[in-house]
C-alpha positions as MATLAB code, in Angstrom:
seq = 'METLTEAAIQRESIVSMGRRTALGHLAHFICELHERVSMVGEAAGNSFQLPLTQSDLADALGLSVVHVNRLLKTMRSDGLLSWSNSVVSILNEYKLREIAEFDPTYLGFRQVRQEGVNFSEA';
ca = [
      36.217   -7.592    1.332;
      33.740   -5.067   -0.042;
      33.170   -7.239   -3.115;
      32.526  -10.297   -0.945;
      30.044   -8.365    1.195;
      28.227   -7.041   -1.881;
      28.056  -10.577   -3.299;
      26.633  -11.877   -0.004;
      23.999   -9.135   -0.003;
      23.090  -10.050   -3.587;
      22.769  -13.731   -2.655;
      20.428  -12.875    0.214;
      18.363  -10.756   -2.160;
      18.053  -13.676   -4.579;
      17.003  -15.972   -1.732;
      14.386  -13.426   -0.660;
      12.935  -13.198   -4.154;
      12.859  -16.928   -4.760;
      12.470  -18.745   -1.456;
      11.000  -16.448    1.178;
       7.343  -15.602    1.535;
       6.405  -12.010    0.754;
       6.177  -11.384    4.516;
       9.621  -12.938    5.008;
      11.017  -10.884    2.137;
       9.745   -7.613    3.616;
      10.862   -8.619    7.120;
      14.356   -9.455    5.808;
      14.553   -6.109    4.009;
      13.655   -4.242    7.196;
      16.059   -6.305    9.320;
      18.915   -5.736    6.879;
      18.305   -1.999    6.663;
      18.100   -1.747   10.441;
      21.347   -3.657   10.856;
      23.146   -1.531    8.278;
      21.992    1.830    9.666;
      22.762    0.639   13.207;
      26.327   -0.233   12.276;
      26.959    3.290   10.985;
      25.285    4.915   13.983;
      22.156    6.139   12.205;
      19.581    4.152   14.183;
      18.053    5.188   17.477;
      17.742    1.825   19.203;
      15.227   -0.173   17.194;
      14.055    2.855   15.183;
      15.441    4.283   11.971;
      14.531    6.666    9.177;
      13.116    5.073    6.036;
      11.871    7.819    3.729;
      10.201    5.479    1.220;
       6.625    5.349    0.074;
       4.798    2.033   -0.116;
       5.158    2.342   -3.876;
       8.951    2.716   -3.562;
       9.060   -0.258   -1.224;
       6.946   -2.353   -3.600;
       9.288   -1.533   -6.485;
      12.373   -2.392   -4.423;
      10.916   -5.742   -3.356;
       9.239   -6.730   -6.627;
       5.784   -6.770   -5.023;
       2.578   -4.897   -5.751;
       1.697   -1.787   -3.755;
      -1.493   -3.491   -2.547;
       0.506   -6.495   -1.304;
       3.017   -4.270    0.524;
       0.135   -2.363    2.113;
      -1.408   -5.620    3.360;
       1.930   -6.919    4.625;
       2.612   -3.731    6.574;
      -0.893   -3.878    8.039;
      -0.227   -7.475    9.126;
       3.146   -6.530   10.644;
       1.548   -3.675   12.563;
      -1.357   -5.765   13.842;
       1.045   -8.561   14.874;
       3.048   -6.034   16.906;
       6.214   -6.445   14.840;
       6.741   -2.824   13.844;
       5.288    0.617   13.547;
       5.927    2.996   10.665;
       5.000    6.636   10.979;
       6.402    9.810    9.392;
       9.222    7.884    7.665;
      10.357    6.312   10.954;
      10.292    2.529   11.265;
      10.289    1.201   14.816;
      10.855   -2.503   15.321;
       8.653   -3.566   18.218;
       9.493   -7.278   18.317;
      12.977   -7.764   16.880;
      13.198  -11.443   17.791;
       9.975  -12.355   15.970;
      10.791  -10.131   12.976;
      14.192  -11.811   12.595;
      12.572  -15.214   12.942;
      10.063  -14.470   10.157;
      12.874  -13.061    7.999;
      15.240  -15.959    8.725;
      17.712  -13.135    9.297;
      21.324  -13.866   10.216;
      23.313  -10.616    9.907;
      26.736  -12.256    9.622;
      26.530  -12.157    5.802;
      26.891   -8.379    6.001;
      30.535   -8.841    6.929;
      30.672   -6.541    9.942;
      33.393   -7.344   12.430;
      30.920   -7.137   15.330;
      27.303   -8.109   14.820;
      24.543   -6.712   17.017;
      22.057   -9.390   17.980;
      19.515   -9.318   20.810;
      21.606   -6.733   22.712;
      24.721   -8.917   22.663;
      27.736   -8.546   20.386;
      29.031  -11.677   18.724;
      32.347  -11.773   16.909;
      32.141  -12.941   13.338;
      33.403  -16.484   12.865;
];
């Protein structure tokens, strides 16, 4: 099961690199991290620790630091998230997931948290 989950995560990463916009790629990354830390009890509601610099984030996503800076500025001004002192707070989860085309079922968790409702995996 772990191998299947890792393969699904890899497929989503490939889709992000090749088919999503840079904004969608960053949004998907944030949604996935939030989902994963939530499932292990490390998120406080829609906030979680992300001790990365913009340079680290750019390297992880295959984007330039300048592009990541602009994307984060756009996300902040659009009211999608705030990021301060290594804490990311998702302000509009629905819109962020929509931009990311994020469906967390690929992560393979038995219960998936979505919009405050738990759905069993099909």
